[in-house]
C-alpha positions as CSV (number, residue, x, y, z in Angstrom):
1,M,77.8,3.9,5.8
2,A,80.1,6.6,4.2
3,E,79.8,9.8,5.9
4,T,78.8,12.9,4.2
5,L,81.2,16.1,3.8
6,Q,79.2,17.8,6.4
7,E,79.1,15.1,9.0
8,Q,83.1,14.7,8.4
9,A,83.8,18.5,8.9
10,Q,81.7,18.0,12.1
11,E,83.9,15.3,13.2
12,I,87.1,17.4,12.6
13,L,85.8,19.9,14.6
14,R,85.1,17.6,17.2
15,I,88.4,16.3,17.1
16,A,90.0,20.0,17.1
17,E,88.0,20.9,20.3
18,A,89.2,17.5,21.9
19,N,92.8,19.0,21.1
20,G,91.9,22.5,21.9
21,V,92.3,24.1,18.7
22,E,88.8,24.6,17.6
23,Q,89.3,28.6,18.5
24,N,92.4,29.3,17.2
25,F,92.1,31.6,14.5
26,F,94.4,30.2,12.2
27,F,92.7,27.0,12.2
28,V,89.3,28.6,11.8
29,T,90.3,30.4,8.9
30,T,92.1,28.1,7.3
31,F,89.5,25.4,7.9
32,K,86.9,27.6,6.6
33,R,88.9,28.2,3.5
34,Y,89.4,24.3,3.1
35,Q,85.4,23.7,3.2
36,V,85.0,26.5,0.5
37,Q,87.5,25.0,-1.8
38,I,86.2,21.4,-1.4
39,N,82.9,23.0,-2.3
40,I,84.3,24.5,-5.3
41,L,85.7,21.3,-6.4
42,T,82.2,19.6,-5.6
43,D,80.7,22.2,-8.1
44,L,83.1,21.6,-10.7
45,E,83.4,17.9,-10.6
46,R,79.7,18.3,-11.4
47,V,80.1,20.8,-14.4
48,L,83.0,17.8,-15.9
49,N,80.3,14.7,-15.3
50,L,77.8,16.6,-17.2
51,S,79.6,18.5,-19.8
52,E,80.0,16.3,-23.0
53,T,83.1,18.0,-24.4
54,V,86.2,18.5,-22.4
55,D,86.2,22.0,-20.9
56,T,89.8,22.7,-20.7
57,K,89.2,26.0,-18.2
58,T,87.0,23.8,-16.0
59,I,89.8,21.6,-15.8
60,D,92.5,23.7,-15.2
61,A,90.2,25.3,-12.4
62,Y,89.6,21.9,-11.1
63,N,93.5,21.1,-10.9
64,K,94.4,24.6,-9.6
65,T,91.6,24.4,-6.8
66,S,92.9,20.9,-6.0
67,S,96.1,21.6,-5.4
68,A,95.2,24.7,-3.4
69,A,92.9,22.5,-1.0
70,N,96.0,19.8,-0.7
71,S,97.9,22.7,0.5
72,T,95.3,23.8,2.9
73,A,94.8,20.2,4.4
74,Q,98.5,20.4,4.8
75,T,98.5,23.5,6.5
76,L,95.5,22.2,8.5
77,M,97.3,19.6,9.8
78,R,100.4,21.4,10.5
79,I,98.2,23.7,12.9
80,I,96.4,21.0,14.7
81,T,99.8,19.3,15.3
82,S,101.7,22.6,16.6
83,L,98.8,23.4,18.9
84,R,97.5,20.2,20.3
85,P,98.4,19.4,24.0
86,K,101.2,17.4,23.9
87,D,101.2,13.8,25.7
88,P,103.1,13.8,28.9
89,L,104.7,10.7,28.5
90,A,106.0,11.5,25.0
91,R,107.2,14.7,26.4
92,A,108.9,12.8,29.1
93,I,110.7,10.4,26.9
94,N,111.9,13.0,24.8
95,T,113.5,15.2,27.6
96,I,115.2,12.0,28.8
97,K,118.9,12.4,28.8
98,K,121.1,9.9,26.9
99,G,123.6,8.0,28.9
């Protein structure tokens, strides 16, 4: 069963909480921005699907918003990766001196 966007957003927040980043200012504001962008894209898709003619302004807005959302998603991933607690084993392995 496919999850709704809201259910997926809740799952992202659950994972963020498990990794200790859900209260980080940059995570919270970037995640909210991403949700707005996804809502805009959903609305633009609806307009494009209902339109009988090609509306270049709507397509341009969709493409720009899509690019911005992709960039925001990358930023979210960097925030989560940089803030989550490091695995002790990985940390130990990375600090072992060679030979």
